LUMZA-817170 format. One record per residue (C-alpha): x, y, z; residue in three letters; chain. Coordinates in steps of 0.1 Angstrom, whole numbers, plus 5000, padded with zeros to 4 digits. Each point is the difference from the previous one (the first is absolute). Layout:
<atoms>
@east = X, north = Y, up = Z, nuti = ALA, rolum = A
...
</atoms>
This chain:
<atoms>
@east = 5542, north = 8117, up = 1504, nuti = MET, rolum = A
@east = 4982, north = 5003, up = 5034, nuti = TYR, rolum = A
@east = 4966, north = 5002, up = 4982, nuti = LYS, rolum = A
@east = 5009, north = 4970, up = 4979, nuti = LEU, rolum = A
@east = 5008, north = 4980, up = 5031, nuti = ILE, rolum = A
@east = 4969, north = 5011, up = 5018, nuti = PHE, rolum = A
@east = 4977, north = 4993, up = 4971, nuti = ASP, rolum = A
@east = 5015, north = 4965, up = 4995, nuti = ARG, rolum = A
@east = 4997, north = 4992, up = 5036, nuti = PHE, rolum = A
@east = 4964, north = 5011, up = 5002, nuti = VAL, rolum = A
@east = 4991, north = 4980, up = 4968, nuti = SER, rolum = A
@east = 5016, north = 4969, up = 5015, nuti = SER, rolum = A
@east = 4974, north = 5000, up = 5027, nuti = GLN, rolum = A
@east = 4971, north = 5003, up = 4975, nuti = MET, rolum = A
@east = 4980, north = 4974, up = 4982, nuti = THR, rolum = A
@east = 5009, north = 4990, up = 4964, nuti = PRO, rolum = A
@east = 4985, north = 5016, up = 4970, nuti = ALA, rolum = A
@east = 4972, north = 4981, up = 4983, nuti = LEU, rolum = A
@east = 4996, north = 4999, up = 4962, nuti = TYR, rolum = A
@east = 4975, north = 4984, up = 4976, nuti = ASP, rolum = A
@east = 5021, north = 4982, up = 4974, nuti = THR, rolum = A
@east = 4983, north = 4998, up = 4966, nuti = LEU, rolum = A
@east = 5008, north = 4979, up = 4969, nuti = SER, rolum = A
@east = 4981, north = 5013, up = 4969, nuti = VAL, rolum = A
@east = 4995, north = 4983, up = 4966, nuti = ASP, rolum = A
@east = 4987, north = 5022, up = 4972, nuti = ILE, rolum = A
@east = 4987, north = 4983, up = 4969, nuti = ASP, rolum = A
@east = 5001, north = 5020, up = 4968, nuti = ALA, rolum = A
@east = 4976, north = 4994, up = 4971, nuti = LYS, rolum = A
@east = 5027, north = 4984, up = 4978, nuti = ASP, rolum = A
@east = 5007, north = 4973, up = 5027, nuti = GLY, rolum = A
@east = 5031, north = 5017, up = 5015, nuti = THR, rolum = A
@east = 5001, north = 4997, up = 5038, nuti = ARG, rolum = A
@east = 5018, north = 5026, up = 5021, nuti = PHE, rolum = A
@east = 5011, north = 4991, up = 5036, nuti = HIS, rolum = A
@east = 5007, north = 5025, up = 5027, nuti = PHE, rolum = A
@east = 5008, north = 4998, up = 5037, nuti = ASN, rolum = A
@east = 4995, north = 5028, up = 5025, nuti = GLY, rolum = A
@east = 4989, north = 5009, up = 5035, nuti = GLN, rolum = A
@east = 4977, north = 5024, up = 5018, nuti = LYS, rolum = A
@east = 5008, north = 5013, up = 5035, nuti = LEU, rolum = A
@east = 4973, north = 4990, up = 5025, nuti = ARG, rolum = A
@east = 5016, north = 5011, up = 5033, nuti = PHE, rolum = A
@east = 5031, north = 5021, up = 5002, nuti = ALA, rolum = A
@east = 5013, north = 4986, up = 5033, nuti = GLY, rolum = A
@east = 5037, north = 5008, up = 5006, nuti = PHE, rolum = A
@east = 5003, north = 5015, up = 4965, nuti = SER, rolum = A
@east = 4981, north = 5031, up = 5013, nuti = ALA, rolum = A
@east = 5031, north = 5008, up = 5020, nuti = VAL, rolum = A
@east = 5030, north = 4985, up = 4982, nuti = TYR, rolum = A
@east = 5005, north = 4988, up = 4964, nuti = VAL, rolum = A
@east = 5034, north = 4991, up = 4986, nuti = GLU, rolum = A
@east = 5011, north = 5022, up = 4971, nuti = SER, rolum = A
@east = 5003, north = 4984, up = 4965, nuti = VAL, rolum = A
@east = 5033, north = 5002, up = 4982, nuti = ASP, rolum = A
@east = 4987, north = 4988, up = 4967, nuti = ASP, rolum = A
@east = 4963, north = 5005, up = 4992, nuti = PRO, rolum = A
@east = 5001, north = 4972, up = 4975, nuti = GLN, rolum = A
@east = 5008, north = 4975, up = 5027, nuti = GLU, rolum = A
@east = 4966, north = 5008, up = 5016, nuti = GLU, rolum = A
@east = 4981, north = 4997, up = 4967, nuti = ALA, rolum = A
@east = 4984, north = 4968, up = 5012, nuti = GLU, rolum = A
@east = 4984, north = 5019, up = 5029, nuti = ASN, rolum = A
@east = 4979, north = 5021, up = 4976, nuti = SER, rolum = A
@east = 4967, north = 5013, up = 5014, nuti = THR, rolum = A
@east = 4968, north = 4989, up = 4981, nuti = LEU, rolum = A
@east = 4967, north = 5019, up = 4999, nuti = PRO, rolum = A
@east = 4967, north = 4985, up = 5011, nuti = GLU, rolum = A
@east = 4993, north = 4970, up = 4977, nuti = LEU, rolum = A
@east = 4971, north = 4975, up = 4998, nuti = THR, rolum = A
@east = 4998, north = 4968, up = 4981, nuti = GLU, rolum = A
@east = 4986, north = 5004, up = 4965, nuti = GLY, rolum = A
@east = 5003, north = 5038, up = 4998, nuti = MET, rolum = A
@east = 5010, north = 5015, up = 4966, nuti = ALA, rolum = A
@east = 5035, north = 5014, up = 4996, nuti = ALA, rolum = A
@east = 5008, north = 5029, up = 4977, nuti = ARG, rolum = A
@east = 5031, north = 4998, up = 4980, nuti = GLN, rolum = A
@east = 5024, north = 5029, up = 5005, nuti = GLY, rolum = A
@east = 5035, north = 5004, up = 4986, nuti = GLU, rolum = A
@east = 5018, north = 4968, up = 4993, nuti = MET, rolum = A
@east = 5038, north = 4998, up = 4998, nuti = ASN, rolum = A
@east = 5018, north = 4968, up = 4990, nuti = ALA, rolum = A
@east = 5034, north = 4997, up = 5016, nuti = GLU, rolum = A
@east = 5026, north = 4972, up = 4998, nuti = GLN, rolum = A
@east = 5018, north = 4991, up = 5032, nuti = HIS, rolum = A
@east = 5032, north = 4981, up = 5003, nuti = PHE, rolum = A
@east = 5014, north = 4982, up = 5030, nuti = THR, rolum = A
@east = 5019, north = 5025, up = 5021, nuti = GLN, rolum = A
@east = 5026, north = 4994, up = 5027, nuti = PRO, rolum = A
@east = 4989, north = 5009, up = 5036, nuti = PRO, rolum = A
@east = 5003, north = 5037, up = 5007, nuti = PRO, rolum = A
@east = 5030, north = 5012, up = 5019, nuti = ARG, rolum = A
@east = 4996, north = 5007, up = 5036, nuti = TYR, rolum = A
@east = 4994, north = 5035, up = 5014, nuti = THR, rolum = A
@east = 5008, north = 5008, up = 5036, nuti = GLU, rolum = A
@east = 4963, north = 4996, up = 5009, nuti = ALA, rolum = A
@east = 4995, north = 4967, up = 4981, nuti = SER, rolum = A
@east = 5032, north = 4986, up = 5015, nuti = LEU, rolum = A
@east = 4988, north = 5007, up = 5035, nuti = VAL, rolum = A
@east = 4966, north = 4985, up = 4992, nuti = ARG, rolum = A
@east = 5018, north = 4968, up = 4987, nuti = THR, rolum = A
@east = 5022, north = 4999, up = 5032, nuti = LEU, rolum = A
@east = 4968, north = 5001, up = 5021, nuti = GLU, rolum = A
@east = 4983, north = 4973, up = 4980, nuti = GLU, rolum = A
@east = 5029, north = 4976, up = 5003, nuti = LYS, rolum = A
@east = 5006, north = 5008, up = 5036, nuti = GLY, rolum = A
@east = 5035, north = 5013, up = 4994, nuti = ILE, rolum = A
@east = 5012, north = 5025, up = 5026, nuti = GLY, rolum = A
@east = 4981, north = 5023, up = 5022, nuti = ARG, rolum = A
@east = 4985, north = 5035, up = 4994, nuti = PRO, rolum = A
@east = 5031, north = 5014, up = 5018, nuti = SER, rolum = A
@east = 5023, north = 4983, up = 4976, nuti = THR, rolum = A
@east = 4983, north = 5010, up = 4967, nuti = TYR, rolum = A
@east = 5015, north = 5035, up = 4999, nuti = SER, rolum = A
@east = 5037, north = 4989, up = 5007, nuti = PRO, rolum = A
@east = 4996, north = 4972, up = 4975, nuti = THR, rolum = A
@east = 4989, north = 5024, up = 4972, nuti = ILE, rolum = A
@east = 5027, north = 5026, up = 5011, nuti = SER, rolum = A
@east = 5027, north = 4973, up = 4997, nuti = THR, rolum = A
@east = 4991, north = 4988, up = 4965, nuti = ILE, rolum = A
@east = 4992, north = 5035, up = 4986, nuti = THR, rolum = A
@east = 5028, north = 5018, up = 5018, nuti = GLY, rolum = A
@east = 5036, north = 5007, up = 4992, nuti = ARG, rolum = A
@east = 5011, north = 4964, up = 4994, nuti = ARG, rolum = A
@east = 4988, north = 5002, up = 4964, nuti = GLY, rolum = A
@east = 4980, north = 4967, up = 4999, nuti = TYR, rolum = A
@east = 4968, north = 5017, up = 4988, nuti = ILE, rolum = A
@east = 4991, north = 5030, up = 4978, nuti = ALA, rolum = A
@east = 4966, north = 5017, up = 5000, nuti = LYS, rolum = A
@east = 4983, north = 5007, up = 4967, nuti = GLU, rolum = A
@east = 4965, north = 5015, up = 5001, nuti = ASN, rolum = A
@east = 4996, north = 4987, up = 5035, nuti = LYS, rolum = A
@east = 5010, north = 4964, up = 4989, nuti = ARG, rolum = A
@east = 5029, north = 4982, up = 5016, nuti = LEU, rolum = A
@east = 5024, north = 4989, up = 4973, nuti = ILE, rolum = A
@east = 5030, north = 4978, up = 5009, nuti = PRO, rolum = A
@east = 5034, north = 5014, up = 4989, nuti = THR, rolum = A
@east = 5029, north = 4979, up = 4986, nuti = ALA, rolum = A
@east = 5015, north = 4998, up = 5035, nuti = LEU, rolum = A
@east = 4967, north = 4990, up = 5015, nuti = GLY, rolum = A
@east = 4996, north = 4971, up = 4975, nuti = LYS, rolum = A
@east = 5035, north = 4988, up = 5006, nuti = ILE, rolum = A
@east = 4996, north = 5000, up = 5038, nuti = VAL, rolum = A
@east = 4967, north = 4983, up = 4998, nuti = ASN, rolum = A
@east = 5014, north = 4972, up = 4977, nuti = ASP, rolum = A
@east = 5029, north = 4994, up = 5023, nuti = LEU, rolum = A
@east = 4978, north = 4999, up = 5031, nuti = MET, rolum = A
@east = 4974, north = 4976, up = 4984, nuti = CYS, rolum = A
@east = 5028, north = 4977, up = 4988, nuti = LYS, rolum = A
@east = 5020, north = 4998, up = 5032, nuti = ASN, rolum = A
@east = 4973, north = 5005, up = 5027, nuti = PHE, rolum = A
@east = 4968, north = 4985, up = 4985, nuti = PRO, rolum = A
@east = 4986, north = 4991, up = 5035, nuti = ASP, rolum = A
@east = 5002, north = 5036, up = 5011, nuti = ILE, rolum = A
@east = 4991, north = 5019, up = 4968, nuti = VAL, rolum = A
@east = 4965, north = 4986, up = 5001, nuti = ASP, rolum = A
@east = 4967, north = 5018, up = 5006, nuti = VAL, rolum = A
@east = 4991, north = 4975, up = 5027, nuti = THR, rolum = A
@east = 5032, north = 5002, up = 5020, nuti = PHE, rolum = A
@east = 4993, north = 5033, up = 5018, nuti = THR, rolum = A
@east = 4964, north = 4991, up = 5007, nuti = ALA, rolum = A
@east = 5009, north = 4966, up = 5014, nuti = ASP, rolum = A
@east = 5028, north = 5015, up = 5021, nuti = MET, rolum = A
@east = 4977, north = 5027, up = 5015, nuti = GLU, rolum = A
@east = 4975, north = 4973, up = 5009, nuti = ASP, rolum = A
@east = 5027, north = 4981, up = 5018, nuti = GLN, rolum = A
@east = 5011, north = 5031, up = 5018, nuti = LEU, rolum = A
@east = 4964, north = 5006, up = 5010, nuti = ASP, rolum = A
@east = 5000, north = 4965, up = 5015, nuti = ASP, rolum = A
@east = 5031, north = 5010, up = 5020, nuti = VAL, rolum = A
@east = 4982, north = 5031, up = 5013, nuti = GLU, rolum = A
@east = 4970, north = 4978, up = 5010, nuti = ALA, rolum = A
@east = 5023, north = 4975, up = 5017, nuti = GLY, rolum = A
@east = 4992, north = 4972, up = 4976, nuti = LYS, rolum = A
@east = 5035, north = 4996, up = 4986, nuti = ALA, rolum = A
@east = 5036, north = 5004, up = 5011, nuti = GLU, rolum = A
@east = 5019, north = 5027, up = 4982, nuti = TRP, rolum = A
@east = 5034, north = 4982, up = 5002, nuti = LYS, rolum = A
@east = 4986, north = 4971, up = 4980, nuti = LYS, rolum = A
@east = 4985, north = 5023, up = 4974, nuti = ILE, rolum = A
@east = 5033, north = 5019, up = 4996, nuti = VAL, rolum = A
@east = 5020, north = 4967, up = 4999, nuti = ALA, rolum = A
@east = 4977, north = 4985, up = 4974, nuti = ASP, rolum = A
@east = 5005, north = 5031, up = 4978, nuti = PHE, rolum = A
@east = 5037, north = 5008, up = 5005, nuti = TYR, rolum = A
@east = 5013, north = 4965, up = 4994, nuti = GLY, rolum = A
@east = 4990, north = 4997, up = 4964, nuti = PRO, rolum = A
@east = 5005, north = 5038, up = 4994, nuti = PHE, rolum = A
@east = 5036, north = 4998, up = 5012, nuti = GLU, rolum = A
@east = 5007, north = 4972, up = 4975, nuti = LYS, rolum = A
@east = 4983, north = 5020, up = 4972, nuti = ASP, rolum = A
@east = 5020, north = 5031, up = 5009, nuti = LEU, rolum = A
@east = 5034, north = 4982, up = 4999, nuti = GLU, rolum = A
@east = 4991, north = 4984, up = 4967, nuti = LYS, rolum = A
@east = 4989, north = 5033, up = 4985, nuti = ALA, rolum = A
@east = 5032, north = 5018, up = 5012, nuti = GLU, rolum = A
@east = 5022, north = 4974, up = 4983, nuti = SER, rolum = A
@east = 4980, north = 4997, up = 4968, nuti = SER, rolum = A
@east = 4987, north = 5036, up = 4992, nuti = ILE, rolum = A
@east = 5023, north = 5018, up = 4977, nuti = GLU, rolum = A
@east = 5004, north = 5038, up = 5002, nuti = LYS, rolum = A
@east = 4974, north = 5015, up = 4977, nuti = VAL, rolum = A
@east = 5010, north = 5032, up = 4981, nuti = ALA, rolum = A
@east = 4973, north = 5022, up = 4986, nuti = ILE, rolum = A
@east = 5012, north = 5021, up = 4971, nuti = GLU, rolum = A
@east = 4997, north = 5037, up = 5006, nuti = ASP, rolum = A
@east = 4977, north = 5019, up = 4978, nuti = GLN, rolum = A
@east = 5019, north = 5026, up = 4979, nuti = VAL, rolum = A
@east = 4987, north = 5035, up = 4999, nuti = SER, rolum = A
@east = 5004, north = 5027, up = 4973, nuti = ASP, rolum = A
@east = 5018, north = 5023, up = 5025, nuti = VAL, rolum = A
@east = 5038, north = 5003, up = 4997, nuti = PRO, rolum = A
@east = 5022, north = 5003, up = 5031, nuti = CYS, rolum = A
@east = 5011, north = 5035, up = 5005, nuti = GLU, rolum = A
@east = 5035, north = 4989, up = 5012, nuti = LYS, rolum = A
@east = 5010, north = 4971, up = 4977, nuti = CYS, rolum = A
@east = 4974, north = 5001, up = 4972, nuti = GLY, rolum = A
@east = 4988, north = 4964, up = 5004, nuti = ALA, rolum = A
@east = 4962, north = 4994, up = 4997, nuti = MET, rolum = A
@east = 4986, north = 4998, up = 5035, nuti = MET, rolum = A
@east = 4980, north = 4971, up = 5012, nuti = VAL, rolum = A
@east = 4970, north = 4997, up = 5023, nuti = TYR, rolum = A
@east = 5006, north = 4988, up = 5036, nuti = LYS, rolum = A
@east = 4978, north = 4993, up = 5030, nuti = MET, rolum = A
@east = 5006, north = 5013, up = 5035, nuti = SER, rolum = A
@east = 4980, north = 5002, up = 5032, nuti = ARG, rolum = A
@east = 4987, north = 5034, up = 4987, nuti = TYR, rolum = A
@east = 4989, north = 4987, up = 4966, nuti = GLY, rolum = A
@east = 5016, north = 4999, up = 4965, nuti = ARG, rolum = A
@east = 5029, north = 5023, up = 4990, nuti = PHE, rolum = A
@east = 5026, north = 5003, up = 4973, nuti = LEU, rolum = A
@east = 5036, north = 4989, up = 5005, nuti = ALA, rolum = A
@east = 5031, north = 4998, up = 4979, nuti = CYS, rolum = A
@east = 5007, north = 4964, up = 4988, nuti = PRO, rolum = A
@east = 5037, north = 5006, up = 5006, nuti = ASN, rolum = A
@east = 4996, north = 4998, up = 5038, nuti = PHE, rolum = A
@east = 5023, north = 5001, up = 5020, nuti = PRO, rolum = A
@east = 5023, north = 5018, up = 4977, nuti = ALA, rolum = A
@east = 4972, north = 5026, up = 4994, nuti = CYS, rolum = A
@east = 4975, north = 5006, up = 5029, nuti = ARG, rolum = A
@east = 4978, north = 5025, up = 4983, nuti = HIS, rolum = A
@east = 4962, north = 4996, up = 5007, nuti = THR, rolum = A
@east = 4969, north = 5018, up = 4991, nuti = LEU, rolum = A
@east = 4966, north = 5000, up = 5017, nuti = ALA, rolum = A
@east = 4969, north = 4993, up = 4980, nuti = LEU, rolum = A
@east = 4977, north = 5029, up = 5007, nuti = PRO, rolum = A
@east = 4963, north = 4995, up = 5001, nuti = ASN, rolum = A
@east = 4982, north = 5029, up = 4982, nuti = ASN, rolum = A
@east = 4968, north = 5008, up = 5020, nuti = ILE, rolum = A
@east = 4985, north = 5021, up = 4972, nuti = GLY, rolum = A
@east = 4999, north = 5032, up = 5019, nuti = VAL, rolum = A
@east = 5019, north = 5032, up = 4988, nuti = PRO, rolum = A
@east = 5025, north = 5016, up = 5023, nuti = CYS, rolum = A
@east = 4984, north = 5030, up = 5018, nuti = PRO, rolum = A
@east = 5033, north = 5019, up = 4997, nuti = LYS, rolum = A
@east = 5012, north = 4995, up = 4964, nuti = CYS, rolum = A
@east = 4973, north = 4980, up = 4983, nuti = GLY, rolum = A
@east = 5022, north = 4969, up = 4995, nuti = GLY, rolum = A
@east = 4989, north = 4965, up = 5008, nuti = GLU, rolum = A
@east = 4999, north = 4988, up = 5037, nuti = LEU, rolum = A
@east = 5017, north = 4967, up = 5007, nuti = LEU, rolum = A
@east = 4996, north = 4976, up = 5029, nuti = GLU, rolum = A
@east = 5034, north = 4993, up = 5016, nuti = ARG, rolum = A
@east = 5014, north = 4981, up = 5030, nuti = ILE, rolum = A
@east = 5023, north = 5017, up = 5025, nuti = SER, rolum = A
@east = 5031, north = 4984, up = 5015, nuti = ARG, rolum = A
@east = 4980, north = 4989, up = 5030, nuti = LYS, rolum = A
@east = 4973, north = 4983, up = 4978, nuti = GLY, rolum = A
@east = 4974, north = 5028, up = 5004, nuti = ARG, rolum = A
@east = 4979, north = 5010, up = 4970, nuti = LYS, rolum = A
@east = 5001, north = 5036, up = 4988, nuti = PHE, rolum = A
@east = 4991, north = 5020, up = 4968, nuti = TYR, rolum = A
@east = 5024, north = 5022, up = 4981, nuti = GLY, rolum = A
@east = 5003, north = 5018, up = 4967, nuti = CYS, rolum = A
@east = 5016, north = 4982, up = 4970, nuti = GLU, rolum = A
@east = 5021, north = 5031, up = 4993, nuti = LYS, rolum = A
@east = 5020, north = 4997, up = 5032, nuti = TYR, rolum = A
@east = 5024, north = 5016, up = 5008, nuti = PRO, rolum = A
@east = 4988, north = 5029, up = 4978, nuti = GLU, rolum = A
@east = 4967, north = 4998, up = 5019, nuti = CYS, rolum = A
@east = 5002, north = 4991, up = 5037, nuti = ASP, rolum = A
@east = 4962, north = 4994, up = 5006, nuti = PHE, rolum = A
@east = 4995, north = 4971, up = 5024, nuti = VAL, rolum = A
@east = 4970, north = 4987, up = 5021, nuti = SER, rolum = A
@east = 4996, north = 4972, up = 5024, nuti = TRP, rolum = A
@east = 4962, north = 5000, up = 4992, nuti = ASP, rolum = A
@east = 4988, north = 4990, up = 4966, nuti = ARG, rolum = A
@east = 4989, north = 5031, up = 4980, nuti = PRO, rolum = A
@east = 4968, north = 4998, up = 4980, nuti = VAL, rolum = A
@east = 4991, north = 5018, up = 4967, nuti = ALA, rolum = A
@east = 4972, north = 5021, up = 5016, nuti = GLN, rolum = A
@east = 5008, north = 5035, up = 5011, nuti = LYS, rolum = A
@east = 4987, north = 5015, up = 5032, nuti = CYS, rolum = A
@east = 4967, north = 5018, up = 4992, nuti = PRO, rolum = A
@east = 5007, north = 5025, up = 5027, nuti = VAL, rolum = A
@east = 5036, north = 5012, up = 4995, nuti = CYS, rolum = A
@east = 5011, north = 4982, up = 4968, nuti = GLY, rolum = A
@east = 5029, north = 4981, up = 5016, nuti = SER, rolum = A
@east = 5006, north = 4963, up = 4993, nuti = TYR, rolum = A
@east = 4983, north = 4974, up = 5021, nuti = MET, rolum = A
@east = 5012, north = 4967, up = 5014, nuti = VAL, rolum = A
@east = 4984, north = 4967, up = 5009, nuti = LEU, rolum = A
@east = 4994, north = 4993, up = 5037, nuti = LYS, rolum = A
@east = 4983, north = 4971, up = 5018, nuti = ARG, rolum = A
@east = 4976, north = 5007, up = 5027, nuti = GLY, rolum = A
@east = 4984, north = 4976, up = 5025, nuti = GLY, rolum = A
@east = 4992, north = 4965, up = 4988, nuti = ARG, rolum = A
@east = 4995, north = 5001, up = 4962, nuti = ASP, rolum = A
@east = 4996, north = 5037, up = 4995, nuti = THR, rolum = A
@east = 5021, north = 5019, up = 4975, nuti = LEU, rolum = A
@east = 5005, north = 5037, up = 4996, nuti = TYR, rolum = A
@east = 5016, north = 5024, up = 4976, nuti = HIS, rolum = A
@east = 5016, north = 5027, up = 5022, nuti = ILE, rolum = A
@east = 5015, north = 5033, up = 4990, nuti = CYS, rolum = A
@east = 5038, north = 5000, up = 5005, nuti = ALA, rolum = A
@east = 4999, north = 5037, up = 5009, nuti = ASN, rolum = A
@east = 5005, north = 5002, up = 5037, nuti = GLU, rolum = A
@east = 4979, north = 5031, up = 5003, nuti = THR, rolum = A
@east = 4971, north = 4985, up = 4981, nuti = CYS, rolum = A
@east = 4998, north = 4962, up = 5006, nuti = ARG, rolum = A
@east = 4966, north = 4997, up = 4982, nuti = HIS, rolum = A
@east = 4990, north = 4964, up = 4997, nuti = LYS, rolum = A
@east = 4975, north = 4980, up = 4979, nuti = VAL, rolum = A
@east = 4989, north = 4964, up = 5007, nuti = GLN, rolum = A
@east = 5004, north = 4977, up = 4970, nuti = VAL, rolum = A
@east = 4990, north = 4965, up = 4991, nuti = GLU, rolum = A
@east = 5026, north = 4972, up = 5001, nuti = ALA, rolum = A
@east = 5003, north = 4999, up = 4962, nuti = GLY, rolum = A
@east = 5008, north = 5037, up = 4998, nuti = GLU, rolum = A
@east = 5033, north = 4999, up = 5019, nuti = ASP, rolum = A
@east = 5022, north = 5001, up = 4969, nuti = ALA, rolum = A
@east = 4981, north = 5027, up = 4981, nuti = GLU, rolum = A
</atoms>
């Protein structure tokens, strides 16, 4: 993270990158014309230090690099693939593309991007992540529809940007904060009173699971809490039986060979235990990994070092052999 901040700061003081943009028309003997756009880097500029990562390489297809070309040169036909494309909806946001959009529209500040993403992807259940894409849940869609319907002036991409500009004017002494607050709160108070009287209580049907309740036999349903999803008996409060939804981390238990599950303690702390509990009492606060220690053969756990450094460290206190790993290897 510190390296990212440093590189981005340094690049912000550097000159822009320069590209030669090319538009090429290739005429075939049968009269068919092929058109292609591309670019060639002339001067790296800030991109020599910092370049934003790409979530979807297809989104950057228009920035393809072209070889050296001169007018009138002959082109050799290689492999030709004919593909039919249909209009597709815009791709769903990832965390990176969402931050990029917030920056482009002037919404928020760098210090607010992380809390914003944590709020919508956190325990409230508004967003689910699938293959790094942010997918709205049923609850998220309902909340969004209610907010857009009852607070159209606030649920608008320009509202936050305009409000921040006004607050900047207050800081610079160009505007009075009391007037800005009064102009906002007057209409907002009326919208809030209207919404409180008109919005009916919305009930979201619980998703029924295939797990029967151990106490009363009813099919348990999925519920959401501050710690994530769990199973609960639908006959609450008559029956208060609940079950945690364990997350299988794909690593065998070092003690009995069963599957290790990610669990949450009563104080909200994450730990890892065997699926065969209480028959097997293995437990670890650190995430175990599949690799065995090459020195003593004990199991190893994932540890984070300084900045973005990750290690596999032997759990044997008398050994503590460690191996540095790449960020993508932490679950292996």
